[in-house]
N, C-alpha and C positions, 0 to 999 in steps of 0.2 A: 873035252873041247866045247861041247854044247853048254856045259855048266858055266864055263868062263864067258861065253857069248851072252848067256842069260844074265850072268852077273854084271857084265858091262851094260846091258840093256836096262836092267833094273837100277843100276847106279845112275845111268843117264836119265831115266824116268824120275828117280828120286831128286836129282839135281834140278831137273826141269820143274818138278812140282814145288820144290823149295824156292826156286827163282820166281815162279809165278806167284807163290804165296807172298814173298817179299815185295814184289811189284804191286800186287793187289793191296797190301798193307800200306805201301808208300802212297799209292793213288788215293786211298781213303784218308790218309793223313793230309795230303795236299788239298783234297776237296774240303775237308774240315777247316783247314787254315784259310783257304780261299773264301769260304763262307764267313768266317770270323772277320777277315779283311774287308769284305763287302759291307758288313754291318758297321765296322769301324769307319769306313769311308763315307757311308751314308750319314753317320752321326757327325763326322767332321764337316761335311757339306752343310748340314742343317745348322751347326754352330756358326760356320762362316756366314751363312745367310742371315742368321739372327743378329750377329755382331755387325755385319756390314749394313744391315737394315737401319742402323742408328745414324748413318751418315746422310749427307745431303740436306738441303733446306726443307723445312716442313711444308707440306701441302698447304696452300693458302698464303704463303709468304709472298710479298710483293718484291720483285727485283726490277725496278724501273730502269736502272742503268748499271753497267759494269765499268769499273775503271781499272786500267792496267797498262801494259806496254805491248805494242805490236811486235811481230817477228823482226821488223826492221829497227826496233828500238825506240819508236816514237810513243809518247803518251797517247793513250787512246781511251775514248769513252764510247760505249755501245749502248744505245737507247733500245731497251727491250719492250717498252710499253707502246711502241708504235708499229707493231707487226700485225697487219690485218688478219693474218691466218695463224698467228702464234709463232713461237720460236722453239727450236730444239737445241738445248745446251748439251754438249758432249764434254764432260770433265775428265781430263787425263793427266798423266805424268809420264815422261819418257822413261822413267826407271821402273814403272809398274808393269810386271809381266802379264797381269790380268787385262790391262789396257791393250797390249799387243794381241792377246788371245781374243779380245772382244772386237777388234777392228773390223773383221769381216762382217759382223752384225751391223756395226755402225755404217759401213760402206753401203750395204743394201738399203738401209733406212734413208741415208742421205740422198740416194738416187730417186727417192719417191717424193721429195719436196723441193721447193725452190731453194737455191743456194743462199738467198737473202734471209732465209729462216733458220739457217744452221750456223751455230757458233761453237767453235772449238775453244775450250777454256783450259789453259795450262796452269796447274797449281804448283809446278816446280820449274824453275828456270832451266831451260835446256831443250825444249821442244822448238824445232825450227822447220822451215819449209822442206829441207832435205829429209828430215825424220818423217814428216807426213808423206812426202813423195815416195820414200822407200817402202812405206806401208800401203801405198796405193790409194791414198786419199784423193778424191777428184780435185781437179785444178781449181784454184781460187778459193780455198776454204778461208773463212774468217777466223783467225786465231788471236786470242788475247791472253797474255800472261798476267794473272792477277797478282796484286800486291797482297801482303799478309793480312792487312786490315780487311780487304774484300773477302779473302778466303775465310777468315774467322766470322765476319759479319753474316755471310750467307751459308756457312757450314759446308764449304767446298773442300773438305779434307780427305775424303775417301775416294779412291779412284779404282776402276772407272765408275762414273755416275752419269746417268742419262736423265735429263730433266725436260719435261714439256711445260711451256708457259703459254697462257692464253694471250689474246691481243693486248691486254692491259698489263702484261708483265707479271701476272700472278701464277705461282707454281701450281700446276694442276696434277702432275704425276711425277714421281721420283723412282727410278730404278737404280739400285746400288749393286755393284759387282757385275760380273759377266752376265749378259742377257740370256735368259732361258728361252726355249721355244715359245712358251706361253707369254713371256714378256714381249717378244718380237711380234707375236700375233696381236697383242693388245696395242702396241705402238702403231703397227700398220693400220689397225682400225681407226685409231685416233687421227692419223695422218690422212686417211681416206675421208673421214668426216669433215676435216678442215678444208678439203678441196684443194 
């Protein structure tokens, strides 16, 4: 009788040991795969940033005016060279998932400067007041839909793009893609220095 009990105990111990060994092996494989995925993810992020870094107007480009259509459908011209404290252009497309992901960054920045300095630039027809309201954009944003000539002329093809212009309408800084923490800090410093 004791031999049978010992036999059951040793079989249970053996099964437990095998199960632990299998679980330990599985955990090691998962840790290895997770590490490989992290390396791959970092590489993809770097590729995305380098590719998206090619978008937007080059620093030093003068953008005195933008021509397009307002949300209401009227032709509109925005003079960017007469903003005493500069202007912040936020380039978006309603079909861009990165624009949606970036909106909370833009909302924080928009609250730090005058509404007269902020311009929402739509590069794809479809953004309207309801779209912006659903995303929580502060009331009264200035939104202009650019025509294809303006988009090509100023290289407004990649979204989201955040652009800072000086009082003469000259591009000072361009951030392409979702803003990183470092980008946000840099933009906040610029906005503070403009008063």
